[in-house]
N, C-alpha and C positions, 0 to 999 in steps of 0.2 A: 124861562126865567125872565121877568121883566127887568130890563136894564136901564139906568138913567143915562140920557143921552148926554154928550159932552163934546166939546170941540177944542182941540188941541192940535199943535203942528211942530214937527221936528225937521229941520234942515239937515241932510246928510251930505257930507262933501267928499266921499270916497269915489263916487260914480261919476266918471268924468264925461262920459257920452252925452249925457243929458242932466239938467238939474234934477234933483231927487229930493223930494219932500214926502214925509209920512204924515198923513192927516188922519186923526181920529176924530171923525165927524158923524160917523153912522154906526149901527149895530151890526152890520155885515163886515166883520173883520177877519183878516187872514190869522189862522192860528199860529202861523210860523213866521209872522212879521217881526217877531223879536230878534230874528237872526240878523236883521239889519243893524241892530244895536251891537250885536257882537262883532259884525263886520266893521262898524264904526270904531270899536275898541282896537281892532287890528291896525287901524290907521296910526295909533299911537304905539301898541305894543310890538308890532311886526313879528308875532310869533310864527304865523305861517310862512311868511318870506324868509325868516331865519332858518326854520326847518328845512325849506326847500334848498337853501343854500349848503345844507349838510349832505345833500344827495347828489349822485352822478346820473346823468340822463344818457343811458346807452342805447336808446331806441334810434331807429333810422329817421333822420330829421324830416325826409319827405313824407312820412306816415304819421307825424305827430299832430294830433288835433288838439290835445289838452297838455298844456305845460305842467312841470311838476309843482309849480306854485299854485296853479289852479286845481290839480288833483288833491294836494294837501288841503287847500282852503275848502273845497267841497266836502271832503271827509270831516274835517273839523267842524264845519258848520252843521253838517247832518248830525254828527254825535252831539254837538252843544244843543241840538233841538230834540233829542231823544230818539234819533234814527240811528241806532248802533250798528246795525247790519248792513254789510255791502250791498245785499239784495235791494235795500231801501233805494239805492242809486237809481235803479230802472224806472221807478214811478215818480222820482223827484227831479229827473233829469231835465224836464220840461217845466218845472215849477217856476213861475216868474220871480218870486222872492229868492230862492236860491241862485237862480240866474243873475240876478242883480247883485247878490252879494259876491259872486264869482266873476264880476265884471263882464257878464254876458248880456246881450239884448234880450229883454224879457218878452219877446214876442212868440207866440205859439208856433212850434215847429222849427224855430230858428236858433242857431248856436246852441245846440243841445249840450248838457253837461255829460260827464263821463258816465258810462253803463257800468253795471255790475261786473261783467268779465274784464273790462278795462282796469277797474278799480282792484279787483282781486289779482290781476296780473302784476300790476304795479306794487301792491303791498308785499307779494311773495318774492319780489326782486331785490327788497332792501337788504343789504349785507350787514353783517355784525360791526364792521368798521363804521357804516353810516349810523347805525344805532348809536354807538359810542360817541359819534360826532354830535348827535341830537342831544344826548345826555350832557355833553360839555356846554352845549348851546344853553340849555336850561339853568345850568349853574351859573354861566356867565351872566345870564340875564338877571339872576337873582343878585349877583355881585354888583352889578350895575345899578340896582336899584337903591343902593345905599349912596347918599351924598357924602357921608364921612363914615368911618369905620365904627361899628357898634361895640360896646364893651362886651356884649354877650350874644350868642346865637343859641336858641333853644330848638332842638330838632325832635320830631316824633317819627317813630317807625312802626309800620303796621302792615299786616297782610290781610287780605280779605278774599271771600269766596265770590268769584265772578262766574255766574252761571253760564254754561254753554249749551248749545243745541245742535244736534247733527254730528258731524265727524270732524270737527276742527282739529288742527294739529295741537298737540299738548293738552288736549281736553281729556282728562283722566278723573277716575272716581276718587273721591275723598271720603274716607270712612267717617270721620268726625262730622262733616257737614252732610253727608248722605246724598250727595249729588255728583254729577260730572260738571267739573269746574276748571277755570284756570285759577291759579293761586298767586296773583301778583303781589309784589311788596312795594310799598311807597315810603319815601322819606320826605318829609315836609317840614318847613319852618312853622313852628307852633303859632307864633303871633299872627302871621299873615295867612297862614295855610298854603304858601307857596310851594308847589311841587318841585323839589330839587332832583330826585331820582325816582324813576318808576321802572321796575324790572318785570316783564311778564315771565311766569314760571308755569311749569306743568302742574295739572291739578292735584297731584299726589305728593307735591314737594313739602318737606318739613318747612315750618315757618322760617327757621334761620338759614335755610340752605342758600349758599352763594353770597350770602350778606356781608361776610367778613372783607372779602375783596373789594366789594362796592364801597364799603365804609373807609377802608384803607385809602382808596383813591379820593373819595370825597373830603376826607379829613385833610389830606395832602393839598388838595386844591383850594380849600378854604384857608388853611394856613398860609399858602404861598400868597394869596391875595390879602389876607388880613392877618398879619403876623401878631401874636399876643392875644388874639381875641379868645374869649372863654367859651367853649362849646360844651353844650350838655345834650346828651342823647336820651330819650325815653322810649320805653317799649314794653310789651307784655312778656310774659314768662317764656314764650317761644323763642325769644331772642337772647336769653340769658345763657348762650353757649360759651364755653371756654375760649374758643377762637375769637369770638365777638368781644368778650371782656378783654382779651389781650390786645387786641387791635386799639380799643379805646384806651387802655392804659399806656401803650406804647405811643400813642398819638397825643398824649396828655389831654384827653377828652374826659369830662365827667359823664357819668352814666347813672341811670336808675332804671332796672328791669324788674318786672315781677319775677318771682322765683317759686317753683313748684314745691309743694310740701313734701316732706319725707319723714322717716321714722325719728331721725336725729332732731329735726326742727320741731317735730310735734312734741318731743320731750322737753326741748328747751323753752316752748311757749306754754307749756302745760300751766305752770304757776300763774302766769298772766291771765290764762283763760279761767282759771279758778277765781281769780279775783273779779274778772268781768262777769262772771255767772253770779257771784254774790251781790255785785252792784246792781245787775239786772233785777234779781229777785227782791232787792231792798227798794228800788225805785219804780220798778214796773216799765222802765224805759230802757231802749237798747243802750249797751254799754260798750265803749271802745277805749282801750288801754293800748299804749306803745312802749316798746322797748327796742334795744338793739344788741346785737351779740356778734362776735368774730367767729365765722365759721368756715371750715375748709371742706367742701365737696371732695369726693374721691378723685375727681378729675382736675383739681386745682392743686398747684403747687405751693400755694400759700393761702393763708385765711383771708376772707374778705368780710365786709361789714354787711350784715343782714339785718334790716329793720323788720321787727314783728309787730303786726296788729292784731290784738286779741279782741274780736268783736262777738258779743253775744246778744243774738235776736230772739224774737218769740219762737222761731224754729230751732234755736239752739246755737252751737258754736259756729263761728265763721272766721277761722284764722287766715291771715294773708301775710306774705313775705315779699320783701324787696331787697335785691341785692344792689349795692351802691358803693361808689367811692366818694360820694358827697358827705361832707361833714355837717350838713344841715340837720336840725332837730328832727328826731324820729317822728313826731307828730305832724310837722310840716310837711314832711315827704309823704 
């Protein structure tokens, strides 16, 4: 493909061994040069540096070639560039761009980055206590991002299928997705997308497994730093478990979770679906009607508000439910 030539130049100040400039003046460009911009961002964010401070180095000092900071930096920059596997370390360890990003001299054969065996040994030595320390670090960074306390923090929680290959630990078959996967869960701030908590889980984990304890700690930490802040948590039906609802309520956190249909809710929404069906056939356009009801599932000690959406499409009925303690109008939810 013919490309238009252009000339631009960026000065980068993180590499102290020599002046470093990125010049875009020819068509022969490195496909990984963008990692230098990630490295420049690290100068301000200090993510890799902060994560390294959460770890203990129990290696013999005389045999150490790569500091914890360098190992984390190399791993982060590789992942950010699309090289997710530790195996990629072997053929990137002499790459000049990644060497510059990790403060190494970018000369062939000199100051090589860590190999795959080194990277794998290091990753498998990280303890649960250190993982919790890294979790605290991310939440603390989030709190520091505010110059003044906000009135409200809107959080989203979600899990997803992370495909695995080979025989990784915790890689298990998930019937719904039909693959061997990890099933991590992420809690992020909705407006910015900032990741507050990321928990790696086995591939066959239920969506809400282990989430209640994480939320209990997160709400406590946010409330301690920001007393009086309004917290709202959103998620799909997999997180509408009784223990998660209780944690939110006891922590005075507002929530809105999808909720799976059942015989009782189908009966309660039937009149609304009839109205939506008539509206669809009258107008020829999809119809959406909303209402709410207080409903108590068998595992609940008391009724909770359930918002009902009766939608009628060309293919027919499409009912949806949300369990919430928000007082927002049903249609707005």
